[in-house]
PyMOL Python script that loads the backbone (N, CA, C, O; Angstrom):
from pymol import cmd

cmd.read_pdbstr("""\
ATOM      1  N   MET A   1       0.845  -1.200   0.016  1.00  0.00           N
ATOM      2  CA  MET A   1      -0.001   0.010   0.006  1.00  0.00           C
ATOM      3  C   MET A   1       0.887   1.244  -0.024  1.00  0.00           C
ATOM      4  O   MET A   1       1.832   1.361   0.756  1.00  0.00           O
ATOM      5  N   LYS A   2       0.580   2.150  -0.919  1.00  0.00           N
ATOM      6  CA  LYS A   2       1.340   3.393  -0.972  1.00  0.00           C
ATOM      7  C   LYS A   2       0.708   4.405   0.000  1.00  0.00           C
ATOM      8  O   LYS A   2      -0.503   4.397   0.221  1.00  0.00           O
ATOM      9  N   VAL A   3       1.532   5.250   0.559  1.00  0.00           N
ATOM     10  CA  VAL A   3       1.068   6.374   1.439  1.00  0.00           C
ATOM     11  C   VAL A   3       1.425   7.629   0.697  1.00  0.00           C
ATOM     12  O   VAL A   3       2.601   7.888   0.439  1.00  0.00           O
ATOM     13  N   ARG A   4       0.414   8.430   0.341  1.00  0.00           N
ATOM     14  CA  ARG A   4       0.612   9.593  -0.494  1.00  0.00           C
ATOM     15  C   ARG A   4      -0.051  10.816   0.125  1.00  0.00           C
ATOM     16  O   ARG A   4      -0.953  10.692   0.954  1.00  0.00           O
ATOM     17  N   ASN A   5       0.402  11.995  -0.281  1.00  0.00           N
ATOM     18  CA  ASN A   5      -0.215  13.233   0.142  1.00  0.00           C
ATOM     19  C   ASN A   5      -1.543  13.496  -0.619  1.00  0.00           C
ATOM     20  O   ASN A   5      -2.542  13.925  -0.042  1.00  0.00           O
ATOM     21  N   SER A   6      -1.498  13.223  -1.908  1.00  0.00           N
ATOM     22  CA  SER A   6      -2.682  13.457  -2.732  1.00  0.00           C
ATOM     23  C   SER A   6      -3.089  12.188  -3.407  1.00  0.00           C
ATOM     24  O   SER A   6      -2.264  11.507  -4.014  1.00  0.00           O
ATOM     25  N   LEU A   7      -4.382  11.852  -3.308  1.00  0.00           N
ATOM     26  CA  LEU A   7      -4.889  10.611  -3.899  1.00  0.00           C
ATOM     27  C   LEU A   7      -5.632  10.805  -5.208  1.00  0.00           C
ATOM     28  O   LEU A   7      -6.023   9.842  -5.867  1.00  0.00           O
ATOM     29  N   LYS A   8      -5.817  12.048  -5.569  1.00  0.00           N
ATOM     30  CA  LYS A   8      -6.621  12.342  -6.756  1.00  0.00           C
ATOM     31  C   LYS A   8      -5.978  11.781  -8.037  1.00  0.00           C
ATOM     32  O   LYS A   8      -6.675  11.259  -8.907  1.00  0.00           O
ATOM     33  N   SER A   9      -4.635  11.893  -8.145  1.00  0.00           N
ATOM     34  CA  SER A   9      -3.947  11.397  -9.348  1.00  0.00           C
ATOM     35  C   SER A   9      -3.928   9.863  -9.317  1.00  0.00           C
ATOM     36  O   SER A   9      -4.003   9.234 -10.373  1.00  0.00           O
ATOM     37  N   LEU A  10      -3.830   9.247  -8.128  1.00  0.00           N
ATOM     38  CA  LEU A  10      -3.858   7.775  -8.106  1.00  0.00           C
ATOM     39  C   LEU A  10      -5.215   7.229  -8.430  1.00  0.00           C
ATOM     40  O   LEU A  10      -5.318   6.178  -9.064  1.00  0.00           O
ATOM     41  N   ARG A  11      -6.234   7.886  -8.030  1.00  0.00           N
ATOM     42  CA  ARG A  11      -7.619   7.428  -8.329  1.00  0.00           C
ATOM     43  C   ARG A  11      -7.874   7.407  -9.830  1.00  0.00           C
ATOM     44  O   ARG A  11      -8.636   6.574 -10.322  1.00  0.00           O
ATOM     45  N   ALA A  12      -7.237   8.323 -10.562  1.00  0.00           N
ATOM     46  CA  ALA A  12      -7.491   8.447 -11.990  1.00  0.00           C
ATOM     47  C   ALA A  12      -6.761   7.362 -12.835  1.00  0.00           C
ATOM     48  O   ALA A  12      -6.970   7.267 -14.045  1.00  0.00           O
ATOM     49  N   ARG A  13      -5.901   6.548 -12.169  1.00  0.00           N
ATOM     50  CA  ARG A  13      -5.100   5.615 -12.939  1.00  0.00           C
ATOM     51  C   ARG A  13      -5.908   4.402 -13.435  1.00  0.00           C
ATOM     52  O   ARG A  13      -5.518   3.760 -14.410  1.00  0.00           O
ATOM     53  N   HIS A  14      -7.011   4.094 -12.779  1.00  0.00           N
ATOM     54  CA  HIS A  14      -7.831   2.939 -13.166  1.00  0.00           C
ATOM     55  C   HIS A  14      -9.302   3.275 -12.956  1.00  0.00           C
ATOM     56  O   HIS A  14      -9.672   4.009 -12.040  1.00  0.00           O
ATOM     57  N   ARG A  15     -10.123   2.717 -13.833  1.00  0.00           N
ATOM     58  CA  ARG A  15     -11.549   3.147 -13.778  1.00  0.00           C
ATOM     59  C   ARG A  15     -12.294   2.508 -12.617  1.00  0.00           C
ATOM     60  O   ARG A  15     -13.385   2.967 -12.279  1.00  0.00           O
ATOM     61  N   ASP A  16     -11.743   1.456 -11.986  1.00  0.00           N
ATOM     62  CA  ASP A  16     -12.422   0.804 -10.877  1.00  0.00           C
ATOM     63  C   ASP A  16     -11.926   1.317  -9.504  1.00  0.00           C
ATOM     64  O   ASP A  16     -12.354   0.800  -8.472  1.00  0.00           O
ATOM     65  N   ASN A  17     -11.039   2.317  -9.479  1.00  0.00           N
ATOM     66  CA  ASN A  17     -10.563   2.852  -8.220  1.00  0.00           C
ATOM     67  C   ASN A  17     -11.664   3.588  -7.498  1.00  0.00           C
ATOM     68  O   ASN A  17     -12.418   4.339  -8.117  1.00  0.00           O
ATOM     69  N   VAL A  18     -11.769   3.388  -6.196  1.00  0.00           N
ATOM     70  CA  VAL A  18     -12.805   4.018  -5.380  1.00  0.00           C
ATOM     71  C   VAL A  18     -12.130   4.721  -4.212  1.00  0.00           C
ATOM     72  O   VAL A  18     -11.255   4.163  -3.549  1.00  0.00           O
ATOM     73  N   LEU A  19     -12.562   5.983  -3.970  1.00  0.00           N
ATOM     74  CA  LEU A  19     -12.063   6.723  -2.799  1.00  0.00           C
ATOM     75  C   LEU A  19     -12.959   6.436  -1.637  1.00  0.00           C
ATOM     76  O   LEU A  19     -14.172   6.621  -1.732  1.00  0.00           O
ATOM     77  N   VAL A  20     -12.388   5.980  -0.522  1.00  0.00           N
ATOM     78  CA  VAL A  20     -13.166   5.573   0.656  1.00  0.00           C
ATOM     79  C   VAL A  20     -12.573   6.257   1.889  1.00  0.00           C
ATOM     80  O   VAL A  20     -11.356   6.350   2.048  1.00  0.00           O
ATOM     81  N   ARG A  21     -13.479   6.737   2.764  1.00  0.00           N
ATOM     82  CA  ARG A  21     -13.049   7.305   4.044  1.00  0.00           C
ATOM     83  C   ARG A  21     -13.324   6.277   5.162  1.00  0.00           C
ATOM     84  O   ARG A  21     -14.463   5.848   5.350  1.00  0.00           O
ATOM     85  N   ARG A  22     -12.292   5.898   5.883  1.00  0.00           N
ATOM     86  CA  ARG A  22     -12.457   4.955   7.017  1.00  0.00           C
ATOM     87  C   ARG A  22     -11.641   5.464   8.176  1.00  0.00           C
ATOM     88  O   ARG A  22     -10.439   5.701   8.057  1.00  0.00           O
ATOM     89  N   LYS A  23     -12.320   5.632   9.320  1.00  0.00           N
ATOM     90  CA  LYS A  23     -11.641   5.999  10.585  1.00  0.00           C
ATOM     91  C   LYS A  23     -10.759   7.252  10.453  1.00  0.00           C
ATOM     92  O   LYS A  23      -9.671   7.343  11.022  1.00  0.00           O
ATOM     93  N   GLY A  24     -11.291   8.229   9.662  1.00  0.00           N
ATOM     94  CA  GLY A  24     -10.557   9.459   9.527  1.00  0.00           C
ATOM     95  C   GLY A  24      -9.452   9.440   8.498  1.00  0.00           C
ATOM     96  O   GLY A  24      -8.783  10.453   8.292  1.00  0.00           O
ATOM     97  N   ARG A  25      -9.249   8.329   7.859  1.00  0.00           N
ATOM     98  CA  ARG A  25      -8.211   8.253   6.834  1.00  0.00           C
ATOM     99  C   ARG A  25      -8.890   8.042   5.456  1.00  0.00           C
ATOM    100  O   ARG A  25      -9.988   7.495   5.361  1.00  0.00           O
ATOM    101  N   VAL A  26      -8.200   8.492   4.413  1.00  0.00           N
ATOM    102  CA  VAL A  26      -8.747   8.399   3.055  1.00  0.00           C
ATOM    103  C   VAL A  26      -7.930   7.332   2.334  1.00  0.00           C
ATOM    104  O   VAL A  26      -6.699   7.338   2.333  1.00  0.00           O
ATOM    105  N   TYR A  27      -8.690   6.403   1.712  1.00  0.00           N
ATOM    106  CA  TYR A  27      -8.065   5.291   1.002  1.00  0.00           C
ATOM    107  C   TYR A  27      -8.509   5.259  -0.452  1.00  0.00           C
ATOM    108  O   TYR A  27      -9.612   5.696  -0.783  1.00  0.00           O
ATOM    109  N   VAL A  28      -7.647   4.742  -1.316  1.00  0.00           N
ATOM    110  CA  VAL A  28      -8.028   4.355  -2.657  1.00  0.00           C
ATOM    111  C   VAL A  28      -7.980   2.821  -2.702  1.00  0.00           C
ATOM    112  O   VAL A  28      -6.934   2.225  -2.447  1.00  0.00           O
ATOM    113  N   ILE A  29      -9.077   2.204  -3.017  1.00  0.00           N
ATOM    114  CA  ILE A  29      -9.137   0.738  -3.135  1.00  0.00           C
ATOM    115  C   ILE A  29      -9.660   0.345  -4.475  1.00  0.00           C
ATOM    116  O   ILE A  29     -10.357   1.111  -5.140  1.00  0.00           O
ATOM    117  N   ASN A  30      -9.316  -0.873  -4.876  1.00  0.00           N
ATOM    118  CA  ASN A  30      -9.727  -1.402  -6.164  1.00  0.00           C
ATOM    119  C   ASN A  30      -9.971  -2.890  -6.040  1.00  0.00           C
ATOM    120  O   ASN A  30      -9.051  -3.645  -5.728  1.00  0.00           O
ATOM    121  N   LYS A  31     -11.178  -3.315  -6.276  1.00  0.00           N
ATOM    122  CA  LYS A  31     -11.567  -4.733  -6.115  1.00  0.00           C
ATOM    123  C   LYS A  31     -11.052  -5.566  -7.313  1.00  0.00           C
ATOM    124  O   LYS A  31     -10.851  -6.772  -7.174  1.00  0.00           O
ATOM    125  N   VAL A  32     -10.841  -4.947  -8.460  1.00  0.00           N
ATOM    126  CA  VAL A  32     -10.460  -5.683  -9.656  1.00  0.00           C
ATOM    127  C   VAL A  32      -8.944  -5.814  -9.724  1.00  0.00           C
ATOM    128  O   VAL A  32      -8.418  -6.927  -9.754  1.00  0.00           O
ATOM    129  N   GLN A  33      -8.226  -4.661  -9.750  1.00  0.00           N
ATOM    130  CA  GLN A  33      -6.747  -4.692  -9.740  1.00  0.00           C
ATOM    131  C   GLN A  33      -6.301  -4.364  -8.314  1.00  0.00           C
ATOM    132  O   GLN A  33      -6.303  -3.199  -7.916  1.00  0.00           O
ATOM    133  N   ARG A  34      -5.934  -5.346  -7.573  1.00  0.00           N
ATOM    134  CA  ARG A  34      -5.615  -5.199  -6.148  1.00  0.00           C
ATOM    135  C   ARG A  34      -4.365  -4.315  -5.901  1.00  0.00           C
ATOM    136  O   ARG A  34      -4.153  -3.840  -4.785  1.00  0.00           O
ATOM    137  N   ARG A  35      -3.554  -4.104  -6.935  1.00  0.00           N
ATOM    138  CA  ARG A  35      -2.304  -3.375  -6.661  1.00  0.00           C
ATOM    139  C   ARG A  35      -2.533  -1.867  -6.495  1.00  0.00           C
ATOM    140  O   ARG A  35      -1.659  -1.165  -5.986  1.00  0.00           O
ATOM    141  N   PHE A  36      -3.687  -1.367  -6.915  1.00  0.00           N
ATOM    142  CA  PHE A  36      -3.986   0.053  -6.725  1.00  0.00           C
ATOM    143  C   PHE A  36      -4.582   0.283  -5.355  1.00  0.00           C
ATOM    144  O   PHE A  36      -5.790   0.462  -5.197  1.00  0.00           O
ATOM    145  N   LYS A  37      -3.682   0.274  -4.346  1.00  0.00           N
ATOM    146  CA  LYS A  37      -4.137   0.562  -2.998  1.00  0.00           C
ATOM    147  C   LYS A  37      -3.279   1.685  -2.461  1.00  0.00           C
ATOM    148  O   LYS A  37      -2.059   1.667  -2.627  1.00  0.00           O
ATOM    149  N   ALA A  38      -3.906   2.673  -1.812  1.00  0.00           N
ATOM    150  CA  ALA A  38      -3.148   3.793  -1.265  1.00  0.00           C
ATOM    151  C   ALA A  38      -3.895   4.374  -0.067  1.00  0.00           C
ATOM    152  O   ALA A  38      -5.112   4.247   0.068  1.00  0.00           O
ATOM    153  N   ARG A  39      -3.117   5.010   0.785  1.00  0.00           N
ATOM    154  CA  ARG A  39      -3.662   5.686   1.944  1.00  0.00           C
ATOM    155  C   ARG A  39      -3.104   7.085   1.992  1.00  0.00           C
ATOM    156  O   ARG A  39      -1.940   7.304   1.656  1.00  0.00           O
ATOM    157  N   GLN A  40      -3.920   8.034   2.406  1.00  0.00           N
ATOM    158  CA  GLN A  40      -3.457   9.440   2.473  1.00  0.00           C
ATOM    159  C   GLN A  40      -2.864   9.744   3.828  1.00  0.00           C
ATOM    160  O   GLN A  40      -3.366   9.325   4.871  1.00  0.00           O
ATOM    161  N   GLY A  41      -1.725  10.526   3.767  1.00  0.00           N
ATOM    162  CA  GLY A  41      -1.100  10.974   5.009  1.00  0.00           C
ATOM    163  C   GLY A  41      -0.288   9.943   5.650  1.00  0.00           C
ATOM    164  O   GLY A  41       0.297  10.186   6.706  1.00  0.00           O
TER     165      GLY A  41
END
""", "prot")
cmd.dss("prot")
cmd.show_as("cartoon", "prot")
cmd.util.cbc("prot")
cmd.orient("prot")
């Protein structure tokens, strides 16, 4: 999982990427291509 300051560019890399807020953190997850995972901050 990558930790990045900005997730907007990562979300645009694949059409199945979803931005999710969990426990005060922002995540990019992808059920199809599992390698696109990131957390903000």
